[in-house]
C-alpha positions in Angstrom: -206.7 73.2 -74.4 -205.7 74.7 -77.7 -208.2 75.8 -80.2 -209.0 73.5 -83.1 -206.9 74.0 -86.1 -209.4 75.7 -88.2 -210.1 78.4 -85.6 -206.3 79.4 -85.9 -206.8 80.1 -89.6 -207.2 83.6 -90.5 -210.7 84.7 -89.9 -212.1 84.8 -93.4 -210.6 81.4 -94.4 -212.4 79.1 -91.9 -215.9 80.1 -92.6 -215.2 80.0 -96.3 -213.9 76.5 -96.2 -216.4 75.2 -93.8 -219.2 76.7 -96.0 -217.7 75.3 -99.1 -217.6 71.6 -97.8 -220.7 71.6 -95.5 -223.3 73.8 -97.1 -224.0 71.3 -99.9 -224.4 68.6 -97.3 -226.8 70.6 -95.0 -228.6 72.0 -98.1 -229.4 68.4 -99.3 -230.0 66.8 -95.9 -230.7 69.5 -93.3 -231.3 67.1 -90.4 -230.2 63.5 -89.5 -233.8 62.2 -90.1 -234.0 63.7 -93.5 -231.1 61.5 -94.4 -232.9 58.6 -93.2 -236.0 59.6 -95.1 -233.9 59.7 -98.2 -233.2 56.0 -97.8 -236.9 55.5 -98.4 -236.9 57.0 -101.8 -237.5 55.0 -104.8 -235.1 54.1 -107.3 -236.8 56.4 -109.8 -236.5 59.3 -107.3 -232.8 58.6 -106.5 -232.0 58.3 -110.2 -233.6 61.6 -110.8 -231.1 63.2 -108.5 -228.3 61.6 -110.4 -229.8 62.7 -113.7 -230.1 66.2 -112.2 -226.4 66.3 -111.5 -225.6 65.3 -115.0 -227.9 68.0 -116.6 -226.9 70.8 -114.1 -223.3 70.0 -112.8 -222.4 71.7 -109.5 -220.8 70.4 -106.3 -224.1 70.2 -104.4 -225.7 68.3 -107.2 -222.9 65.9 -107.5 -223.0 65.4 -103.7 -226.7 64.6 -104.0 -225.9 62.2 -106.9 -223.1 60.6 -104.5 -225.7 59.9 -101.9 -228.4 58.7 -104.2 -225.9 56.1 -106.0 -224.7 55.1 -102.6 -228.2 54.4 -101.3 -228.8 52.3 -104.6 -225.7 50.4 -103.6 -224.0 51.4 -106.8 -220.7 52.3 -105.1 -218.6 52.6 -108.3 -221.1 55.3 -109.5 -221.0 57.0 -106.1 -217.2 57.1 -106.2 -217.5 58.6 -109.7 -219.9 61.3 -108.5 -217.7 62.1 -105.5 -214.7 62.4 -107.6 -216.7 64.8 -109.8 -217.3 66.8 -106.7 -213.7 67.0 -105.9 -212.8 68.2 -109.5 -215.4 71.0 -109.4 -214.3 72.2 -105.9 -210.5 71.8 -106.5 -210.3 75.1 -108.4 -212.1 76.8 -105.5 -209.8 75.5 -102.9 -206.8 76.4 -105.1 -208.2 79.9 -105.3 -208.4 80.1 -101.5 -204.9 79.0 -101.0 -203.7 81.4 -103.8 -205.4 84.4 -102.5 -204.7 83.8 -98.9 -200.9 83.8 -99.7 -201.2 86.6 -102.2 -203.2 88.8 -99.7 -200.5 88.6 -97.2 -197.9 89.7 -99.6 -199.9 92.4 -101.2 -201.3 94.0 -97.9 -198.0 94.4 -96.2 -197.8 91.4 -94.0 -194.6 90.3 -96.0 -192.9 87.1 -96.2 -193.6 86.2 -92.5 -197.5 86.7 -93.2 -197.3 84.4 -96.3 -195.4 81.8 -94.2 -198.0 82.0 -91.3 -200.9 81.7 -93.6 -199.4 78.6 -95.4 -198.8 77.0 -92.0 -202.4 77.7 -91.0 -203.6 76.1 -94.3 -201.6 73.0 -93.7 -203.4 72.5 -90.6 -206.6 72.4 -92.5 -205.4 70.6 -95.6 -203.1 67.5 -95.8 -200.6 68.6 -98.6 -198.2 66.1 -100.1 -194.7 67.0 -100.7 -195.2 67.4 -104.4 -198.3 69.7 -103.6 -196.1 71.9 -101.3 -193.6 72.1 -104.1 -196.1 73.2 -106.5 -197.2 76.1 -104.2 -193.6 76.9 -103.2 -192.9 77.3 -107.0 -195.4 80.0 -107.3 -194.7 81.5 -103.8 -191.1 80.8 -103.2 -191.4 83.2 -100.1 -192.7 80.3 -98.0 -189.3 78.5 -98.5 -187.5 81.5 -96.9 -187.5 80.0 -93.4 -185.9 76.9 -94.5 -188.5 74.7 -92.9 -189.3 72.7 -96.1 -185.6 72.5 -97.4 -185.2 68.9 -96.4 -188.4 67.9 -97.9 -188.0 69.9 -101.0 -184.4 68.5 -101.6 -185.8 65.0 -101.7 -187.8 65.7 -104.9 -186.7 64.0 -108.0 -188.2 62.6 -111.2 -186.6 59.2 -110.1 -187.6 59.3 -106.4 -188.9 55.9 -105.0 -191.8 57.4 -103.2 -194.6 58.8 -105.4 -195.0 61.8 -103.0 -191.5 63.0 -103.9 -191.4 62.0 -107.5 -191.5 65.3 -109.4 -189.4 67.3 -111.8 -189.8 70.3 -109.6 -186.6 72.0 -110.7 -188.0 75.5 -110.2 -188.8 74.9 -106.6 -185.6 73.0 -105.7 -183.7 76.0 -107.5 -185.4 78.5 -105.1 -184.5 76.4 -102.1 -180.8 76.7 -103.3 -181.1 80.5 -104.1 -182.7 81.4 -100.9 -180.0 79.5 -98.9 -177.4 81.4 -100.7 -176.1 78.5 -102.9 -176.4 80.5 -106.1 -174.3 78.1 -108.3 -176.5 75.2 -107.4 -179.7 77.3 -108.1 -178.3 78.1 -111.4 -177.5 74.6 -112.2 -181.0 73.4 -111.3 -182.7 76.1 -113.3 -180.5 75.0 -116.2 -182.2 71.6 -116.0 -185.6 73.5 -116.2 -184.7 75.1 -119.4 -183.3 72.0 -121.1 -186.6 71.6 -122.8 -188.1 74.5 -124.8 -191.6 75.4 -123.7 -194.2 74.3 -126.2 -196.0 77.6 -125.9 -193.2 79.4 -127.9 -195.0 78.0 -131.1 -198.5 78.9 -130.1 -200.5 80.8 -132.8 -201.8 82.9 -129.9 -199.6 85.9 -129.6 -200.5 86.7 -126.0 -199.7 83.1 -125.1 -196.4 83.2 -127.0 -195.3 86.5 -125.6 -195.9 85.4 -122.0 -194.2 82.1 -122.4 -191.3 83.6 -124.2 -190.9 86.2 -121.5 -191.0 83.3 -118.8 -188.6 81.4 -120.8 -186.2 84.5 -121.0 -186.6 84.9 -117.1 -185.6 81.2 -116.5 -182.6 81.3 -118.9 -181.4 84.4 -117.0 -181.8 82.4 -113.8 -179.8 79.5 -115.4 -177.1 82.1 -116.1 -177.6 82.0 -119.9 -177.8 85.7 -120.3 -177.3 86.0 -123.9 -180.0 83.7 -124.8 -182.3 85.3 -122.1 -181.8 88.7 -123.7 -182.7 87.3 -127.2 -185.8 85.6 -126.0 -186.9 88.7 -124.0 -186.4 91.0 -127.1 -188.4 88.6 -129.2 -191.2 88.6 -126.6 -191.2 92.3 -126.3 -191.5 92.6 -130.2 -194.7 90.5 -130.2 -198.0 92.4 -130.7 -199.8 91.8 -127.3 -203.5 92.5 -126.7 -204.6 95.2 -124.3 -206.1 92.6 -122.0 -203.0 90.5 -121.8 -200.4 93.4 -121.5 -200.4 93.7 -117.7 -199.6 90.0 -117.3 -196.9 89.9 -120.0 -195.4 93.3 -118.9 -195.0 91.7 -115.4 -193.1 88.9 -117.1 -191.0 91.3 -118.9 -190.1 93.0 -115.7 -189.1 89.8 -114.1 -186.8 88.9 -116.9 -185.2 92.3 -116.8 -184.7 91.8 -112.9 -183.1 88.5 -113.4 -180.7 90.0 -115.8 -179.8 92.6 -113.1 -181.4 95.4 -115.3 -183.3 97.3 -112.6 -184.0 100.3 -115.0 -185.7 97.9 -117.5 -187.6 96.3 -114.8 -188.8 99.6 -113.4 -189.9 100.5 -116.9 -192.4 97.8 -117.1 -193.4 98.1 -113.4 -194.1 101.7 -113.4 -197.5 101.4 -115.4 -198.5 98.3 -113.4 -198.2 100.3 -110.1 -200.4 103.1 -111.6 -203.1 100.8 -112.5 -205.1 97.9 -110.8 -202.7 95.0 -111.1 -201.1 92.1 -109.2 -198.1 94.4 -108.6 -198.2 96.6 -105.4 -195.4 98.3 -103.4 -195.7 95.8 -100.8 -195.3 92.7 -103.2 -192.3 94.4 -104.7 -190.8 94.8 -101.3 -191.4 91.2 -100.3 -191.6 88.8 -103.4 -188.5 86.9 -104.1 -188.7 87.6 -107.9 -187.3 91.1 -107.2 -184.6 90.2 -104.7 -181.8 90.8 -107.3 -182.7 94.4 -108.0 -184.7 95.4 -104.7 -181.8 97.5 -103.2 -180.7 99.3 -106.3 -181.5 103.1 -106.5 -183.7 102.7 -109.4 -185.9 100.2 -107.7 -185.9 102.0 -104.4 -186.9 105.2 -106.2 -189.8 103.4 -107.7 -191.0 102.2 -104.5 -190.8 105.7 -102.9 -192.9 107.2 -105.9 -195.7 104.9 -105.2 -195.8 104.6 -101.5 
């Protein structure tokens, strides 16, 4: 008999997820008879639990409020409190998924490690195609095996099925690039950059610099190099705060890489490797963002300097 799915998840993930979802329940009702006793609470006592959730919002408080409203037979209110629970735990779950994938790439387990981690997470969570597309847009490495190609190529803003209705041009473009269909990838990225990002007009210079760098990167992916260089230059001329510089510098490096400028990418990656940042030798060796310059002498020398 095979082990339950959660036991096949990397060792640190399963306890975290089980604790996330079960601890609030066991904290509120540690035994079956405690739940029965709760049914004997007065309306005032149950309402107090609901009021406490509104005054001190937290997942466990909202779960208590869900139970209280259900026992009072106010099912619409119970659904509302349960939805509030999901809204509060959603970012935690997103963080678990993001870090499980990033940890594999950063620690040297590479593309195969990230793919295994995502398969394990799919055994625990039921991801819809549009959700897989969202994660694949941030982590295109999980697309490298081709196992999601058929699913991702069904995505369209006009899809009949809601699970496939998505303007996920970035993810679809990565499917094409990783399969070697570079012209189709560029055409798909061209659809992504048809709309100018709203962040370019932001009064926050940090936001403006990062969005403009991302826009430059995507223009380069779409084959619009002249416009990409113009936008990248304007981003690099923007005054960026010390706190935002590592993130913006990483975007500058990505844009240079997409333009085939390995030396430009290395210039911005070097200080990131010398400090605590999202960039590591292992991520540079495995992440798809660097595939166009990874085998250049300048890039290989950068990796050798920081091993």
